[in-house]
C-alpha positions, -999 to +999 in steps of 0.1 A: +056-062-256+033-085-236+033-092-198+015-115-174+006-098-141+001-122-112-013-105-082-011-130-054-037-109-036-073-118-026-094-094-048-127-099-029-113-092+006-125-057+015-094-052+037-074-054+004-094-026-013-065-002-015-041-028-028-066-040-054-071-004-067-033+000-068-028-032-088-056-023-113-041+012-118-006-003-121-017-026-149-036+002-167-004+023-166+014-004-185-014-006-210-012+032-215+024+027-225+013+002-252+020-030-232-004-059-238-014-074-204-030-105-190-039-105-153-043-132-127-060-126-093-073-147-064-109-143-054-136-160-033-142-184-062-106-192-071-082-180-097-094-152-120-077-148-155-087-115-171-120-115-151-129-151-160-128-179-135-097-198-145-094-224-117-119-232-089-104-256-063-126-278-042-113-267-009-127-236+007-109-203+002-111-192+038-091-160+040-063-154+065-058-191+075-027-213+074-045-235+049-053-206+027-015-200+023-003-236+023-030-251+001-051-226-018-022-205-031-001-236-037-029-252-058-032-220-077+005-218-084+005-255-095-024-248-119-007-219-135+025-239-139+005-266-158-018-243-179-001-211-188+018-208-221+048-186-209+062-185-245+035-158-252+051-133-228+081-110-226+078-106-188+061-121-158+054-096-130+043-109-096+032-092-064+051-111-037+036-129-008+056-154+013+074-180-008+066-218-008+078-247-030+049-245-054+057-209-062+093-217-069+082-246-091+060-221-111+089-198-117+112-226-127+086-239-152+082-203-166+119-199-171+123-234-187+094-227-211+108-193-221+144-187-212+141-150-224+112-143-200+120-116-175+106-125-141+100-095-119+087-097-084+074-066-065+083-066-028+054-045-013+073-044+020+109-053+027+120-062+053+087-078+063+095-103+090+087-080+118+052-072+106+042-109+106+032-112+142+001-134+142+006-171+146-007-179+112+017-153+097+045-169+117+038-202+100+038-186+066+071-168+075+087-200+086+080-216+052+091-184+035+124-182+053+133-217+041+126-210+004+129-173-003+167-172-008+162-196-037+143-169-057+177-157-069+179-187-092+146-178-111+141-141-106+156-113-128+147-083-107+129-073-075+108-041-074+118-025-042+107+007-024+140+011-005+177+019-011+191-016-012+206-025-046+203-063-040+181-085-019+187-123-015+211-121-044+186-105-068+192-070-082+165-045-074+148-017-093+140+013-071+103+022-075+078+043-057+040+039-053+017+061-074-020+069-076-047+066-103-056+103-106-083+096-133-108+084-107-102+111-080-121+143-084-103+176-082-107+192-048-133+219-043-127+246-017-149+246+014-145+270+043-131+247+071-149+250+104-132+274+128-137+254+160-129+219+147-098+201+133-110+172+111-084+144+106-087+112+086-068+079+084-074+055+056-063+019+050-057-013+069-046-009+105-012-025+113+009-017+143+034-001+119+009+025+110+014+040+145-021+053+151-014+048+188+011+076+186-016+100+174-041+088+201-016+094+228-010+129+214-047+136+212-052+125+248-023+147+261-035+177+241-072+174+250-064+171+287-049+206+285-070+222+258-106+212+263-118+242+242-102+229+210-122+202+193-105+174+174-121+148+151-104+117+138-121+094+113-104+060+110-116+046+076-107+010+073-100-022+093-071-045+101-051-065+126-049-036+151-086-026+149-094-039+184-063-024+199-072+010+185-107+006+198-093-003+232-071+028+233-099+051+222-120+038+252-091+039+276-081+075+267-118+087+268-116+097+231-149+081+220-164+116+213-134+125+190-126+093+172-149+074+148-141+039+135-157+035+101-157+004+078-139+006+045-159+023+017-153+033-019-166+055-047-186+085-039-189+076-003-151+076+000-148+109-019-173+125+005-153+114+035-121+128+020-138+161+011-148+165+048-113+163+061-086+189+068-056+166+074-046+131+064-028+108+088+000+089+072+022+061+085+036+069+119+053+036+129+071+024+099+103+022+120+087-006+140+093-030+111+128-017+102+119+003+071+137+036+067+121+048+035+083+050+033+062+048+001+027+045+016-003+045-007-022+066+018+003+095+014-003+096-023-041+093-018-041+123+005-021+143-020-044+134-048-074+147-028-056+179-020-051+172+017-020+181+037-009+152+058+015+140+085+038+110+086+070+097+103+103+090+087+112+096+051+092+094+018+112+101-014+082+116-032+078+142-004+112+158+003+118+180+033+112+212+013+077+201+003+055+225+024+023+204+026+033+175+048+046+175+084+072+149+093+075+135+128+105+116+141+105+078+135+103+070+172+077+062+199+070+097+211+034+109+210+024+131+180+024+167+190-011+180+182+001+215+189+026+212+160-002+198+138-024+228+146+005+253+139+012+234+106-024+237+095-026+274+105+005+281+085-010+265+054-043+283+057-025+317+062+002+312+035-015+291+009-052+299+004-051+277-027-034+248-009-057+221-020-052+228-057-015+231-053-013+197-035-034+181-063-012+197-090+018+182-074+001+148-076-007+153-112+029+160-121+048+135-099+025+108-086+005+094-115+011+057-122+020+063-158+051+080-145+058+055-117+061+025-141+088+041-162+118+025-143+103-009-150+097-001-187+133+012-190+146-021-177+124-041-200+134-019-230+171-024-221+177+013-214+182+005-177+206-022-165 
């Protein structure tokens, strides 16, 4: 079996670091199951095909601009339409970004060239309209709304992280995010400091991540418990970076909150090793998503960290003892509950870090997470 993976994602944008790592691990998981793969990315230089520059447009690839979406990606789609031999592939798997006419034309050409080709589109977020707040994103959304319902004519399946069986007339395959455990070191126990709670948040900062709920909770707690020290490291950047910086200043939390640029490799490993608690997604309800499959939850688990989040995540059922769930609403996070949660883990599970990592090894590796897609391609799942 051979597949073409088209990640409509900018590989060189540091803000996409987590997504890029996911896509690389996802492709590798298919290879581990014996699937031959070719991979297309976007980069600063243009389209990359199996790490070779495939197409280099004359216009600038300025990220996060309306032209980037309307022109650069459209030119890339048109180039693929004209230059890829789709008869070589059994399936074409694409990471979705807002739809435009050139993308539809690409899919139509692929189907015409190979009527047996399975076209599968991953919807990283759905619904996603509410998260597209910036004016550039609104332009993209306006184009997308006009054309996305036509995907049903050229798409065999959506990969979806929610319960809906069909979206825009296209059947879905329920999937969950995973993690590449091969690159993450096993946790090593270190005695946590007795007078300090060390929290970490990783990833891009969107308003659906709900960090403001935690900052409100930290302010309320620290106003009443000045003797308890809290530390929050925010490792990443995103659309809400300035808003978070403003709240930290307004709530007088500058001594407790550090905003750190994205990092990777050993530096990232070191940051995770110095944390006691991971901060998951706390505002997913703001964009109307009831079921959460955040990459950060799986990353914390792989590093042996207990974590908190709001709402539901199918990989971490209510009986799982190493995560604390908060209501999917706008109430501040109760830091008192967080402290009690951590105290219970330290008292009841002295080997918690290894237990958490073992859970990731069994349930969260990407080689397991791609199985529903492989079952569909093999014909064992309708």
